[in-house]
C-alpha positions in Angstrom: 0.1 0.0 0.0 2.9 2.4 1.1 4.8 1.8 -2.5 1.6 2.0 -4.3 0.1 5.3 -2.7 2.4 7.1 -0.3 6.2 6.4 -2.1 5.7 8.8 -4.5 5.7 11.9 -2.3 7.1 10.5 0.8 10.1 9.0 -0.7 11.2 5.5 -0.4 13.1 6.0 2.9 10.3 7.9 4.4 12.1 10.9 4.5 9.2 13.2 2.5 11.8 13.3 -0.8 9.6 11.2 -3.2 10.0 11.7 -6.8 6.9 13.9 -6.8 8.0 16.1 -3.9 9.7 18.8 -6.0 6.8 19.2 -7.7 4.8 20.0 -4.7 4.0 23.2 -3.1 5.1 22.1 0.6 7.2 19.4 1.6 5.5 15.9 2.2 5.7 14.7 5.9 9.2 13.3 7.0 8.5 10.3 9.1 12.5 9.9 9.8 11.8 13.3 12.3 10.4 13.0 16.0 8.7 16.5 14.9 6.2 15.0 12.3 5.2 12.7 14.9 4.6 15.2 17.6 2.1 17.2 16.1 -0.5 15.0 17.3 -1.7 11.3 18.0 -2.8 7.8 16.9 -6.1 9.2 16.1 -4.6 12.2 14.4 -2.4 10.4 12.0 -5.2 8.1 11.2 -7.5 11.0 10.6 -4.7 12.6 8.0 -5.0 9.5 5.9 -8.5 9.0 5.7 -9.3 12.7 5.3 -5.9 14.3 3.8 -4.5 17.2 4.9 -3.0 20.4 3.1 -1.4 18.8 0.0 -2.1 15.7 1.1 -5.0 14.0 -0.5 -7.6 11.7 1.3 -7.5 8.0 1.2 -10.8 7.2 2.8 -12.5 5.9 0.2 -9.4 3.7 -1.8 -8.2 1.9 1.4 -10.1 0.7 4.5 -9.6 1.2 8.3 -7.2 -1.8 8.6 -5.1 -1.1 5.5 -4.7 2.4 7.1 -3.9 0.9 10.3 -1.2 -0.9 8.5 0.4 1.9 6.5 0.5 4.2 10.0 2.4 0.9 11.0 4.7 1.1 8.1 5.1 4.9 8.4 6.3 4.6 12.3 9.1 2.1 11.2 10.7 4.9 9.8 11.4 7.0 12.9 14.5 7.0 14.2 16.0 5.0 17.3 16.6 7.6 19.7 15.6 10.2 22.5 12.8 11.6 20.2 11.5 8.3 19.3 10.7 7.4 23.1 9.2 10.3 23.3 6.7 9.8 21.0 6.1 6.1 21.8 5.5 7.6 25.4 2.8 10.1 24.6 1.1 7.3 22.4 0.7 4.9 25.7 4.0 2.6 24.3 4.2 0.7 21.6 4.2 -3.1 20.9 5.5 -5.1 17.9 3.0 -7.2 15.4 3.0 -8.6 12.3 1.4 -6.8 9.2 -2.1 -7.7 8.3 -2.9 -10.6 6.0 -2.5 -9.2 2.4 -0.1 -6.0 3.6 1.8 -5.3 1.0 5.0 -3.5 2.6 8.7 -4.7 2.8 9.2 -7.8 5.2 9.8 -5.7 8.4 8.3 -5.7 11.7 5.5 -3.4 12.5 5.0 -0.7 15.3 1.0 -0.7 16.5 0.2 1.7 19.4 -2.4 0.3 21.7 -5.4 2.1 21.2 -8.8 2.0 20.3 -10.2 0.5 16.5 -10.4 2.7 13.6 -14.2 4.3 13.3 -16.0 2.2 10.2 -15.1 3.4 6.6 -17.7 5.5 4.8 -18.8 4.1 1.6 -19.7 5.9 -1.5 -22.7 4.9 -3.8 -21.2 4.9 -7.1 -22.4 7.4 -9.7 -25.5 6.1 -11.4 
């Protein structure tokens, strides 16, 4: 999912330097920087993926809630180890490792998942007549 929808802007390394980044009016989020993750909690980032923010489009009608959670877990793996990472995880209530959901198309890496509530149900849109 990340490779298909996110990599063009956020880049292979998650640093916001994807091939499309130079053409954008704003720099895409840099997932390797603790400052990015201090912008909000898990619900904030889920909302950004679902509804979009600034130059980022909404993906609520493209990927389902579990896929959104998988993408967020994958994006978190880009956060560098160190003090900033510990502060983010403490703010989010700790982390645990988990395998990605079945069908997740990201590279074979251990995934982060924050303990917390589930994602609200997906809003479906009726096809045009």
